[in-house]
N, C-alpha and C positions, 0 to 999 in steps of 0.2 A: 391409892395414887390417882391423880387427875390426868385425864387425857383431853387434848384440845381437839376441837372440831369446828367445822363451818357448815352452814346450810346454804344451798343454792337452789332457787326456784323462781321462775318469772311470774308465778301466780301468788299474790299476796295472801290469799286465804290458805293455800297449801303451805306457804312459808310459816304462817302463824301456827298452823296445826302441828307441823314438824317441831317447831320451837317448843310448843307446849309439851309435847311428848318427851323431848330431850331434856327439858329442865326438870323432869321427874327422876332423871338418872343422876345420882350424886357424883359419880366419877367423871362426868363430862363437864368441860368448860367450853362454852360456845364463844369463840373468838369473833365471829362475824356472821351476819345474815345477809346474803347477796341476792340481788334480783336478776342477775345475769351472769353468764360465764366469763365475760371480759372482766367484770369487777372482781370475781373470784380469782381469776388468773393473776391479777395484780397482787392480791393478798398472798396467794400461794407461792409466788416468785420471791417474796421477801420474808415470809413468816413460816416457821415450822408448824405443820398441822398434822395431827395423827389420823383423824378420820374426816372424810368429806361425805356429807349426805346431799346428793345432787339429783335434780331432775335431769332428764335426758333431752327432751324436745324443747329447746330454748332458741330464740332468735339470735342470729349472728355467730354465736359460739355454743354448740350443744355440749351436753355433759360429756359425751364420748370424745368429742374433739378437744375438749379441755383436758381430759385424762391423757390423750395421745400427745398433747403439747408439752406436758410436764416432764422435765428431766428427772427430778426427784419426786416420785409419786407416793402420796399418802394412801391410806386404805380408802377405796371408794365404795360407798353403798348407794346404788342407784335407786331412786324412787320415781316411778313413772306410770302413766296410764297405758302405755303401749307395750304389750307383752312381746311383740315381735322383736324388740330390741334385746331380749334376754340373751340369745346366743352370742351376739356381737359383744355384749357387755362382759360375758364370761371369757370370751376370747381375749379381751383386754385385761384379764386378771382382776376384774372387779370382785370384791369380796362377797358381795351379796346383791340381790336384785329384788326390790319390793314393789308390788303392784298397788297403785292407788285405788281406793283411799287407804293410806297406811295407818294401821292400828298401833296403839302403844305396845301391845304384846309382840307384834311383828318387828317393830323397831327395836324393842328391848332385846329380842332374840338376836338380831343382826349386830347390835352393839356389843352384846356379850361375846359373840364370835370374834368381833374385831379386837376387843380387849384381850381375849385369850391369846389371839395371834400376836399382838404387840408384846405381851408379857413373855411369851415363848421366844420371840425374836430377841428381846432384850437379854433373856437368860442365856441363850446360846451364842449371842454376838452375831457377827456377820458371816461366820463360817458355818454352813449347814452341813452337818455330818450325814454321811450316806449309810444306809442300812447294811448290816453285815450279811452278805449273800453267800457266804462260803458253804452253807448247808443246803442251798436250794437245788438239790439234785433230784432226779427222778427217783421215786420210791420213798423219799422222806415225807414225814407227815407233820413237820414243824419247821419253824424258821426262828432266827434270832433278829432282834432289831435294837437300835439304840434309842432310848428315851432319856428324859432329863435325870432320872434316878439311876440310870445305868443300862446294862444290857439285859434284855428280857427274852425269854423263850415263850413261843406261842404256837399252838397247833393251828394248822390251816382251817380245820373244821370248826374251830371255836370262833373264827372271825366271821361275823355276819355281814358287815359292810364297812366301807371306808369312805370318809368324807375329806375333800380337799380343804386345806387351810392355807393356800398359797404355797410357801416354801415347806410347809409341814403337812402332815395328814393325821386324821383321827380314826383309829381303829375301834370299832364297836363289837363287843362280845355280848353274851347274854346279860351279864351283871356288871360289866365294867367298860371302860374306854381307855385307850392308850394314845398318847401323842407321839407320833413317829417323826423323827427329824429328817424326813424325806418327802419330796413332793409327789403328787399323785402320778405324774407321768413316769417318774423313775420307778415307783412301786409297780405300776402296770407292767413294766418291762421285766421286773424281777419275780413277780408272783406267777405261779403256774396258771397258764391260760385255760387249762381244763377245769379249773376250779373257780377262778375269778374272772369277772367280765365287766368291762366299762359300760355303764348304762347312761351316763350323763357326764358333762364336762366336770362335774364336781363329785361324782360318785363311782365307786367300784363295788360290786356285790359278789358274795359267794353264792354261786348258782345252786348249790346244794341246800341253801336256806330259802329258796323261792317257794312261796305258798300260792300266790295268785299273781298273774300278770294282766294288767289292764292296758288301755291305750296310752295312758300317761304316767302310770305308776307301777312299781314293783312292790308287792307285799311280801315281807320276809317273816321268818319265824320270830316269835316273841314280840309280835305287834310292831315291828319296825316297817316303815314305809319310806321309799325314796322315789324321786321322779325318774322318768326314763324318756329319752328323746326318741323321735320317730326312727331316725337312722340306727341308733343303738338297739332299739326294740327289734327291728328287722334282722339285725346281725345276731342278736341273742336267739331269736326264733330259729334262724338257719343253723346256728352253731350248736345249740344245746337242747332246744325244745321240740322242734318239728319232728325230729326222728324218734321222739319218745311219746308223741301224741297217739292215743289209741284211735285206730281207724275203723270206720263203719264197715268198710269192705276190705277183705284181705286180697293182696295182689298175688 
């Protein structure tokens, strides 16, 4: 299936580079290549678009201002040189955030994520089903959830981390992944906080699978790595790690 997209960047060299990468992906149809947000706004107001690859820092109308202005929002993948925009971008529910220079591998990964989301959204329609939380009581070691093939049972310990996909979430186990028809915010409210912790706007981890914690990443069992924000890192330390750190001196 083909998915429509547009490119927005005020830098001609960057526009050409993104176009070159996207034309290598057979499932994409580039509808327009825009040099500013105003031009893109006119197209998006009249033309259905699945994915927008947009710079953020542009004159007159930035990529974020463009996203805010749209009543019907396509999936936005921001591509920018300024990493400080990442938090605000995710607050606006941008699907992904790529730091320039954007490599083909990174754009390809973001595109696959967008296509997977679009296919799931089409599959379930406009009604997002909520997870079955009837067994999430203290003492239980498992939960049930709805996915496209039916209702699945999964043990808490088997979940290593969860990634947001907008209205859906992706659960990763050692050898498999499951698409859950529930957003990350709702999952966070329903999963036991003693086991699961939010470490990023797009990620929840099972703290029992932590192997190493750095300033910017959490390394998990089976070689999984997810980013962690400064605020979430401090919360994780206070909640789960500090009290278990071996001390040089006994109090």
